[in-house]
Structures are given as structure tokens and as C-alpha cells.
N, C-alpha and C positions, 0 to 999 in steps of 0.2 A: 488399812481400808475396814470400813465398818461392815458388820454382817447384816444381811437382810432377816435374818432370825433373831431379832433383837428381843430381850427378855425371855428366851427360850434357852435353857440350859441342855448341854450335852449336842447341840448343833443339828437336831432333828426339827424338822418342820411339822406345823401342826396343821398344814394344808394338803389339799389332795385326797384322791380316793385310796392310796395305801396307808395313809395315816389313820384312816377311819377304823372304827370298830368292825370286826370281821361281820358281825350280825348286820350292821347297816350297809357294808359292801354286798351281801347277799341280796338284801332287799332292792337295793339300786339295780343291781345285775338283773334280779328277776323281772322288775319294772321294763327294764330295755327289753328283755326276752318277750313277755307279753305284749308290748307294744308293736315289736316287730311282726310278731304272729298276727295280730289284729290288722296291720297295715298289709300283710301279704308279702312283706320284704325278707322274712326269716328264711334261712335256707335250711331245707330238710334234706338230710342224707339218704339217698336210695340205699338198698342193700348193696348194690355194687359199689358204691361211693365209699361206703363205710368198710366193706372187705378191703378194698385198695388201701385205704388209710391205715387199716390195721396192719397189712402186709408191709407197708413202707415202715412203719414204726417197728416192728419186729426185725426188719433187715437192718435198720439203722442201730437198734439195741444190741442184735448179735454181732455186729462189724465193731461196735465199740468194745464188747468185751473181748474179742479176738485180739484187737489193737493192744488193750490193757495186758493182756496175758504174754505179749511178746517181750523177750528180754530187752532191757533199755527203757521201757516204759514204766512209769510210776503207778499206772491205773488212774489216779484221781485227775492227772492232767491230760489224760489220752482222750477224753470224750470231746465231743462238740463237733469235731469233723473239719472246721473251717480255721484252725489255728495255723499260723505259718512258721512254727518251729522247725 
């Protein structure tokens, strides 16, 4: 079967956001953020929302570290929380 990436060595696509130069990605993302703020649809976290998000992130991080430290866990495969091993 023929590949859709004809003329492209290594199997990587030249299309899409991820294949762009990091500087160009930042420019595009910045434009989107500015547009959302001008339109009034951008979400702005309150200090309470930010506090809650930080608390959740800290809890998930410490839980992953505890699971990785348990005997039988290899550490690098213990993260994520949604695997079915």
C-alpha cells in the first residue's frame, strides 16, 4: 500500500501544528489567546480556581511518586493512573 507521505523520508509528515517551528507555534498560540481575550471568551482563573488546580496537581504527583516507590513497580511505568495492568 502506498504511503500518504510520498517524497518524505523517515515517515514524518510536514503537515500540522506539531511539525512547525517552535517559534511559529508560539506565534499562532499567542494570536489565539489574544483573540479569545478580545472576544471575551477567554477563561481567566480566579485565585480559588488556581489554588484548586494546584492542589489537584500536587496530589496526583505525590500519588504517582508513592506508587513508583512500592515494590514491584518499575517507576517509569507507574504514572498515568489510567492503565489497566
